[in-house]
C-alpha positions in Angstrom: -149.4 104.7 -57.7 -148.5 104.8 -61.4 -144.9 104.6 -62.6 -144.8 108.4 -63.1 -145.7 109.0 -59.5 -143.2 106.5 -58.3 -140.5 108.1 -60.4 -141.4 111.5 -58.8 -141.1 110.1 -55.3 -137.7 108.6 -56.1 -136.5 111.8 -57.6 -137.7 113.7 -54.5 -135.4 111.4 -52.5 -132.4 112.3 -54.6 -132.9 110.0 -57.6 -132.4 106.3 -58.3 -128.7 106.7 -59.1 -127.9 108.5 -55.9 -129.9 106.1 -53.8 -128.2 103.1 -55.4 -124.8 104.7 -54.8 -125.2 106.0 -51.3 -127.5 103.4 -49.8 -126.8 100.3 -51.8 -130.4 100.1 -53.1 -130.6 97.3 -55.7 -134.3 97.5 -56.7 -137.3 99.6 -56.1 -140.6 97.7 -55.5 -143.7 99.6 -56.5 -147.1 99.1 -54.9 -150.6 100.5 -55.3 -149.7 103.6 -53.2 -146.0 103.8 -53.0 -142.5 102.4 -53.3 -140.3 100.1 -51.1 -136.6 99.5 -51.2 -134.0 97.7 -49.2 -130.7 99.5 -48.3 -127.3 98.8 -46.6 -125.2 100.7 -44.1 -127.4 100.7 -41.0 -127.2 98.1 -38.3 -130.7 98.9 -37.0 -132.7 99.2 -40.3 -132.5 97.8 -43.9 -136.0 98.5 -45.4 -138.0 101.6 -46.3 -141.6 101.9 -47.6 -143.1 105.2 -48.6 -146.8 105.5 -49.4 -148.7 108.4 -50.8 -151.8 109.2 -48.7 -155.1 110.7 -49.9 -154.2 114.1 -48.5 -151.0 114.3 -50.7 -148.7 113.6 -47.8 -146.6 110.5 -47.3 -146.5 107.7 -44.7 -143.0 106.3 -44.3 -142.0 103.0 -42.5 -138.4 102.1 -41.8 -137.7 98.7 -40.4 -135.3 95.7 -40.3 -136.0 92.5 -42.1 -134.0 89.4 -40.9 -135.0 85.9 -42.0 -138.5 87.1 -42.9 -139.1 88.8 -39.6 -139.7 92.5 -39.3 -138.3 94.4 -36.3 -137.2 97.9 -35.2 -140.2 99.4 -37.0 -140.4 103.2 -37.0 -143.4 104.9 -38.7 -144.0 108.5 -39.7 -147.5 109.6 -40.8 -148.6 112.5 -42.9 -145.1 113.7 -43.9 -144.5 116.3 -46.6 -142.0 115.2 -49.3 -139.5 117.9 -47.9 -139.4 115.9 -44.6 -138.7 112.5 -46.0 -134.9 112.7 -46.4 -134.3 114.3 -42.9 -136.6 111.7 -41.2 -134.7 108.9 -43.0 -131.4 110.3 -41.9 -132.4 110.9 -38.3 -133.7 107.3 -38.1 -131.0 105.4 -39.9 -128.0 107.7 -39.7 -127.7 107.5 -43.5 -127.9 110.4 -45.9 -129.9 110.0 -49.1 -127.8 112.5 -50.9 -124.7 114.6 -50.5 
């Protein structure tokens, strides 16, 4: 995923500024196929990874990292961008935007 595509995904989630303000995101980590970020405010989860698939849908993984161990993993496959915010909210209890 190039920087332009990562920027588009972040904008679809509400924008970097809103994600930083509402979820406490400090940094966005880009990968070959997506973006990952840590967040605050949920006891069950603190990490989210969103990857673009070959069919122009997204796979999203929400989990908790503690001392290098991953737990409470929830995965969604072949999601449309319009579903990402709601799936995130339903899983974490946190809204990505107002």
